[in-house]
C-alpha positions as CSV (number, residue, x, y, z in Angstrom):
1,M,-58.9,-66.3,7.3
2,T,-55.7,-64.6,8.6
3,P,-55.8,-61.2,10.3
4,R,-53.9,-59.7,7.3
5,S,-56.5,-61.0,4.8
6,R,-59.3,-59.6,6.9
7,A,-57.7,-56.2,6.9
8,S,-57.4,-56.3,3.1
9,K,-61.1,-57.0,2.7
10,P,-62.9,-54.2,4.5
11,L,-66.3,-55.1,2.9
12,V,-66.1,-58.6,4.3
13,A,-65.2,-57.2,7.7
14,A,-68.1,-54.8,7.6
15,V,-70.5,-57.6,6.7
16,R,-69.1,-59.7,9.6
17,A,-69.5,-56.8,12.0
18,D,-73.2,-56.3,10.9
19,L,-73.9,-60.0,11.4
20,E,-72.3,-60.0,14.8
21,R,-74.2,-56.8,15.8
22,W,-77.5,-58.4,14.6
23,G,-76.8,-61.6,16.4
24,I,-76.9,-63.7,13.2
25,A,-74.6,-66.7,12.8
26,E,-72.3,-66.7,9.8
27,E,-73.2,-70.3,9.2
28,T,-76.8,-69.5,8.2
29,A,-77.5,-69.7,4.4
30,L,-78.4,-66.0,4.1
31,A,-75.4,-64.8,6.1
32,A,-73.1,-67.1,4.1
33,S,-74.5,-65.7,0.9
34,A,-73.8,-62.1,2.1
35,L,-70.2,-63.1,3.0
36,D,-69.7,-64.8,-0.4
37,L,-71.0,-61.7,-2.2
38,A,-68.6,-59.5,-0.1
39,N,-65.7,-61.8,-0.9
40,R,-66.5,-61.7,-4.6
41,L,-66.7,-57.9,-4.5
42,S,-63.3,-57.8,-2.8
43,E,-61.5,-59.7,-5.6
44,S,-59.2,-57.6,-7.8
45,G,-60.1,-57.3,-11.4
46,I,-63.9,-57.5,-11.0
47,R,-65.7,-55.9,-13.9
48,P,-67.9,-52.9,-13.3
49,A,-71.1,-54.6,-14.6
50,A,-70.5,-57.6,-12.4
51,A,-69.6,-55.4,-9.4
52,S,-72.9,-53.4,-9.9
53,M,-75.0,-56.6,-9.9
54,L,-73.1,-58.0,-6.9
55,H,-73.5,-54.8,-4.9
56,A,-77.3,-54.8,-5.6
57,Q,-77.6,-58.3,-4.5
58,L,-75.5,-57.7,-1.4
59,R,-77.7,-54.7,-0.4
60,A,-80.8,-56.8,-0.8
61,T,-79.3,-59.7,1.2
62,L,-78.3,-57.3,4.0
63,A,-81.7,-55.8,4.0
64,E,-83.2,-59.3,4.5
65,L,-80.7,-60.0,7.3
66,A,-81.5,-56.8,9.0
67,K,-85.1,-57.9,9.3
68,L,-83.9,-61.0,11.1
69,A,-81.8,-59.0,13.5
70,Q,-82.3,-59.6,17.2
71,P,-83.9,-56.5,18.8
72,E,-81.6,-54.3,20.7
73,E,-81.9,-54.7,24.5
74,N,-82.2,-51.0,25.3
75,G,-84.9,-50.2,22.7
76,D,-85.7,-46.6,21.8
77,A,-87.5,-43.8,23.8
78,L,-90.9,-44.6,22.4
79,D,-90.6,-48.3,23.4
80,E,-89.6,-47.2,26.9
81,L,-92.6,-44.7,27.1
82,Q,-95.0,-47.4,26.0
83,K,-93.6,-49.8,28.6
84,R,-94.1,-47.3,31.4
85,R,-97.7,-46.6,30.3
86,E,-98.5,-50.3,30.4
87,Q,-97.0,-50.6,33.9
88,R,-99.1,-47.6,35.1
89,R,-102.3,-49.1,33.6
90,Q,-101.7,-52.4,35.2
91,G,-101.0,-50.7,38.6
92,A,-104.2,-48.6,38.4
């Protein structure tokens, strides 16, 4: 895909960015499915009924991919608090 075609398909670029952020390879079946859906939605002349169905499927696919995402390294404040409590308990 050329840089120009990437720019003309912002939905595809957004899906790729999500996959990268989540640490999911584009070559996996679910990721490839999400990219295919995004490409189909980016085509000109797509009918509204078809677009609606494709959007629903893309949302569902992205939700499944998000479940597979690699955990973020820094975690949230509650995770950090739990980690400190465990360290204190082990040290006591």
